[in-house]
N, C-alpha and C positions, 0 to 999 in steps of 0.2 A: 475546621479542616477543609482544605481545598483538594479535590480529587481531579487529576488530569486523566482524560480518556483519549488515548491516541490510537486511532484505528486506520489500518490500511483500507482502501476502498474497493477496487475491482477484485471480484471473487472472494472478498471478505465481507464487506458491508453492502456492496451493490453488485448486480449481476446482469450481464448481457443476456439476450434470449438464448444464445448457445450455451451459456454457463448455468442456466437456472436449475437444471437437474430435476425436472419435474417427473419423477419416476412413478408417482402414485396414480391411481385411476383419475381420469379427468374430473368426475363429479366432486372429488374431495381435494383437488388441487387448491393451494392457497390463493386468495385474492391478491393481486399485485398492484403496486403503485409505481408508475413511471417517474423516475427522478432525474432523467437526463434525456434531452433531445439533441440530435446532431443532424444537420442538413435536413431539417423538417421531419425527421423520422425518430420514433422512440428508440432509445438505445440501452438504457440501464434501468433496473428495477430493484425494489425491495418488496417484501410482503407488506400488506397493509398493517399487520400486527407489528412488524419490525419498525415501520414508520411511526406508529403510535408510541411505541416504547422509546424511540429516539426523541420524539417531541417531549415526552415526559422527562427523559434524562437531561435534555438541554434546558428545560425549564427550571431545573434545580440550580439556585445561585451558587451552590458550593461545588458544582461540577464545571470543568472547562473541557469542552469537547473539541478535539483537534483532529480534523481530517488529515490523514498522513498518507502520501501517495507518491508513486514514481511518475505520475502524470505531470505534464507541463502546466504552467499557470492557466493557459488558454483552455486546455482540456479539462482542468479541474473546475473552472468557472462556468462550465456548461451544466454542472450538477446543481439541483435545487433540493436540498434536504428539507424535511419537515422540521418544525421547531425553530428555536432561536438561532439566528445566524452565528456561525462559529467565529469568535474573535481572532483566532489564530488558525492557520493552515500550513502544513508542511508539504511542499511540492518538489518535484524533480529529485526525489529520493533524499531529501534533506538539503538540497542545494538552494532552495528558495523558501524563505520564511515570510508568509503573508500576515500582516497585521491589519485587521479590518479590510482585507482585500488588497492591501498595498505591499509590494515587496520591500523588505527591510534591507537597505543598502549596506549597513554595517555587517549584517550577517553574511551577505553575499561576498563582501570583501574578505572576511575571515575564511570562508570556504575556498575562495580562489587562491589565497595564499597557501593554505594547507595542501591543496591539490598540486600546486606548482612545486612544492617541496618533496612530496611523497610518492608521486607516481608519474608514469609516462604521459606525455601530452595527448589530448583528445585527437588531434589530427593524425598522429601515428596510428592510433587504434582504428580510427575511421577508415584510413587508407588500407589497413590490413583487412578489415571486414570487406571492403569493396573488392580487393584483389583476390580474396579466397572464396567468397560466396559464389555459388553457381547460379547463373541466370535461369536455369531450369526450375529452381525453387524460390529464388529471391523475387519478392514482389515490390518492396520499397526499402530504402535505406534512409534513415533520418538521424539528425542531431537534435538533442533536446536541451534547450536553454544554454547552449554552448558548454554543457557539463558532461554529457554522456551520449552514447550512440545506441541505436537499436535497429534491428531488421524486422520487417514483416515478411513472413515466409509461408510456403506451403509445408506445414509441419511434417506431413507423412513422407515427404520427399527428402527431407534434410538427413544426411547420413549421421548416425550416432558418432562415428569416428571423427567426423569434421567438428562436431560440437565438443567432443572431448579434447581434440587438438587445440581448438580455439580457447577452451578453458585453461589449458596448460600454458599456452602462449600468453594469455592475459594475466594469469597469476604471477608470472615472472616479471611483469611490468606494473604490478600493483593494482590490477583491475580484477573485477568479478564478473562472471558470465551467469545469466539467469534466463531460463526458458519459461515463458508464461504464455500459454495458449499459442497463438501464431506469431508471437514476438520474441526475439532473442535480444536481450539487453547486455550491453557491455558498460559497466559502471565502475568508476574509480573506487578502490577499496575505502579510502578515507571519507567518501561521500555517503553518509549514513543517516537514516531516519532517527536513530537513537541520539545522535549529537544534537539534532534540532529539537527533539523532544526534551532533552535535558535543559536546553536554552529556554524553552517555553515554561518548563517547570520552575526554573530560576526566576523568570520574570513574574510569574503568577503566584509564587510562593506555595506551589502545590506540595503537599506532604506525602501524597500517595499517587502512584502512576499505574494505570491499567492500559493494556494494549491488546491488539489482535492483528493477525496477518497470516497469509497462506504461502508466501514464496520465500525463496532463499534470501531475497533482499529485505525480508522482514525479520529474519532471525535475530539480528542485533537489537531491533526494537523490542522484540518479545523478551530477550534476555535482560534488557535494561529496565524493564518495568517491574513493579512489585508483584503484579499478577498479570497473567496473559492467557490468551486462548488462540488456538488455531483450528480451522475447520478440518473436516475429514477428507478434503481434497487438496490439490495443489502440490507444489514441490516439496514442502515440508512433510506433508502427509505421505507422499510417495516414498520419501526417505525414512519414514517412521521417526522423524525428528521430534524430540521433546526435551524438556528441562524441568528441574524441580518446581519452578514457579509457573510453568506453562501447562494449561489443561488442553489435552488433545481430544477434540470432539470427534465422535463417530459420525455425526451428521454431515452430509455433503450438500452442495448446491445452495439455493437461495434460503432454504430452511436453516442452514448453518448460520447464515447472516442473522436470521431472526434469533437463533439461540445465543449468538454472541452479544447482540444488543440487550437481550434479557439478562445475560450474565453481568454485563456492565451495570445495568440498572439495579440489579439485586445487590451487587457488591458495593456500589456507591451508597445505597440505602443502608446496608449493614455498617459501613464505615461511619455514616452519619449518626446512626444510633449509638455507636461506640463513643463518638465525640460529644454526644449530648450529655 
């Protein structure tokens, strides 16, 4: 039995300093391992326990670990996970499928054809974002892999009504809006992590899929998996979102990441025993 484990990264598996959620007394705070450096500065962390569990998980030849992220390829490749290198990675919310670190051109062509058929073009959405965002709270506007757009904002200054209006405008054009920390993403609705996960499952012959994620852009991934987990923080937790095959954890912050890796490891081991 091959088990595919597809996990979102930021605020699910790895955490910036601002997202760690270390609410316990300092003497009992978990030891942390830095797994990402950007511009010579540490950026993202896991607990040491989570790192050890992930190394154990990826050492199992029956498990295919697939990092699954909205990050671009360049942003993803800054991360150094413990354990065996992942043979597949899903980047750009499913728009890029990396095989041993190399983009799969056939997959990218399939994605491009579907987006052209089913939703408004990226340039239209990008121009709308630039035209309606207020310079008082907009810090950066970016395009990712020529697939979707996002804004970096001062979150406290962004009017809720503007975000609601953008969401309605985008939905009418086949796009989804997601707020994650200081970033507002506009992503084509057909651009999904679940589609890329199904493709990796097909290629690897995986009979069971496990997943985790915290944001609206992860909902399709969690629903598509045989079993899934979401942390006690993020867009999905804020909306009290769940589903029959999704375990809603109460734990928030970096300890939720540890609990998720532990759940992956335990479920993969259980499935292995059933298959033995």
